[in-house]
C-alpha positions, -999 to +999 in steps of 0.1 A: +442+098-455+470+091-430+491+119-445+461+145-441+454+133-406+492+139-396+490+174-411+460+183-393+473+170-361+504+191-366+483+222-372+463+217-341+495+216-320+494+246-295+458+253-301+436+250-270+402+238-283+386+248-250+397+286-252+380+312-270+407+336-286+405+373-294+400+379-330+435+393-337+450+362-320+429+338-340+437+354-372+474+348-366+469+312-355+448+306-386+475+320-409+502+301-391+481+268-395+472+272-433+499+248-446+481+234-477+499+236-510+472+261-522+462+295-510+436+286-485+403+306-480+399+320-444+364+312-434+343+325-405+313+307-391+289+325-367+261+309-349+233+334-344+203+333-317+177+331-346+153+304-361+153+311-398+122+289-402+103+321-392+103+349-418+110+375-392+142+360-380+158+355-414+193+371-417+205+378-451+222+405-471+252+417-490+286+432-479+316+446-498+347+434-479+370+462-475+400+441-487+381+418-512+377+381-510+410+372-531+387+350-553+380+356-589+341+359-593+324+351-625+292+371-631+264+366-654+241+393-663+206+392-679+202+425-697+194+437-733+207+465-755+223+495-737+222+477-703+239+447-719+267+470-731+271+484-697+274+450-682+300+441-706+319+471-700+318+467-662+335+433-667+306+409-667+317+374-678+282+364-695+258+388-707+225+379-726+187+374-724+169+343-737+202+330-752+218+331-718+189+313-703+191+286-728+229+281-720+222+279-681+193+253-689+219+233-708+244+234-682+268+254-703+272+284-680+295+286-652+291+317-629+291+327-591+269+356-592+236+364-613+225+399-618+193+409-638+177+440-648+140+442-637+126+438-671+146+404-675+129+388-644+102+369-664+131+351-683+151+346-651+119+334-633+118+302-654+154+294-642+143+293-605+147+255-601+184+258-614+194+290-598+175+288-565+192+258-551+227+272-560+216+305-543+222+324-574+188+337-580+188+376-585+169+393-556+160+430-556+166+430-516+203+421-524+208+445-551+210+418-578+179+429-596+187+463-605+189+489-635+224+498-623+240+466-636+274+481-641+276+492-604+264+457-594+290+439-616+317+463-602+307+454-567+306+416-573+341+416-587+353+440-561+348+416-533+311+418-525+297+386-506+264+376-496+256+360-462+226+339-454+217+322-423+212+282-426+188+262-409+208+257-378+212+295-373+248+295-387+264+321-411+294+307-432+314+333-451+348+333-469+365+365-458+398+362-476+429+341-483+457+329-462+479+350-482+463+383-469+479+402-441+467+397-406+453+433-408+434+426-440+417+395-427+410+412-393+393+442-412+374+419-433+362+398-404+351+429-384+333+441-415+312+409-415+302+411-379+292+447-382+270+437-411+255+409-391+247+432-363+229+458-386+210+428-402+195+416-368+160+408-374+131+422-354+120+389-343+152+378-327+149+374-288+177+369-263+212+366-273+220+373-308+257+364-313+261+328-297+294+314-310+319+321-337+349+302-351+376+311-376+395+286-399+412+281-432+398+257-457+419+227-444+430+241-411+414+236-375+389+258-363+397+284-338+370+295-313+365+334-308+358+354-279+322+365-287+321+395-260+353+410-275+342+403-311+311+422-309+321+448-285 
């Protein structure tokens, strides 16, 4: 623990915890401080002026990051016959119907995104207690319940991410890797902000964007200048 503390203290040097930085400056600082022995994920946290306990203030959606996430995404697809073939051809890692459901119930299936054709939802519905808590339940509003399984698989593999506001009104999202160029991280971050702007719910009152922070997996958080971020 002492070694980790020393590394974090070193990473925080030159960082004013009370200052709010422009996004471009923050990206540079986060990259410089991502010194772990693995390729750290660059994460963005945005606090919104919403109360997700109210249905008309929920913020949730999908966005295809222009430069991807840098992460290998495992995709499971519930489909039969021709649609199953389409999913396999698009690169899905797991494809099936009742057989796939059995694997999931036994804990034998590992994946990051779950997609289903509409006719498979009765089967998928029985997995709600397993998929729901993991945020993996297919949803037509997010494009994960769709007859266009090949398109959905390619989007998931290509860097599409889901964002969903948490109880405290905060959105957490991985927007790339420390190995990305500053321009790539900057573009991904701005794409997320734009998506959140478009997803502003009708029930949101007052200021919508309250605070935002950028960090790497094991690096210090860098506060962002909100007014410039959303300009």
